[in-house]
N, C-alpha and C positions, 0 to 999 in steps of 0.2 A: 806572629808573622815576622819574618826576617826581612830587613831592609837591604836593598842592594848596596854594595860597597861604595859606590860613588856618592851616596848621600852623606857619608862621613866627610868626604873631601869637600863636598858642597857646603856642609855646615861649617867646617873649619875655614873655608875660604870666606864665607860671609862673616864669620867671627873675626877673621884677620882684617877684612876691609872695614866693616862697620864698627866692630868692637874696638879695633885699634884706633880708628878715627875718633871715636867717642873718648877713649882714654887719653889720646894725645890732646884733644881739645880741652878736656878737663884739666890736664896738667898745665897747658898754656894759660888757661884762664886763672888757675890758682896761682901760678907764678906772677902773672900780670897784676893780680890784686894783693898778693901776699908778700912779695919780696920787698925788702927795705932798700930799694934802688929808685933812682928817678924813673918816672913812668915809662919813658921810651926804652930805657935799658931793661926794665922788667919785662916789657912786652916782647922785646927782641930775644931775651934769654928764654922766655917761655916758648916762643915760636921755634927757636933752635932746638930746645930740649924736646919739643913735641915730635920733631922728625925722628930723633933717636928712640923715643918711646914707641912710636908707631912701628918702626923697624923691629924693635925688640918684641912687640906684641905679635907681629907676624911670625917671627922665629919661634916664639913661645907656643903659639897656637898649633904649629905643625910639629913641635917637639914633644908635647904631652901625649899620654897613651890614648885618650879618648876625646871625642868632641865635647862631652859633658864637662870634662876637666878644663878644656880650653875655654868654654863659655864661663864656667865658674871662676877661672883664673883671671878673666877680664872683668867679670861683673863685680867681684869683691873690691878690687882697687877702685873701680869706677864709682861704686856706691860710697866708699870712703872719701874719695875726692869730691864727689857731689855734695856730701855733707860738709866738707871743709869749705867748698865754694859757697855754700849757703851761709856758713858762719862768716866768711869773709865779706860777703855782700851785705849781711845784716849788721856788720860791725861788731859781732860778738867775740872775735878773736883779735888779739893785738899783734 
């Protein structure tokens, strides 16, 4: 069964909105916990970087060949950042 073409656009749009938000949030959290700066500066740096990450994720999602690659391209860094965040929260990383 072949899906209509608009489903690919819908999938990419959802990936751009939700996946980009997840990736940006993870980057902001990792920066806030992992940067060797005063807490307020680390949080602000993470928040500013999150805007660029989300914009880059939106561009990436619509630049790749397929929606599968778009989801995979967001899921892999999100999983790595999630692991890093877990390490930072548990105090395992210096």
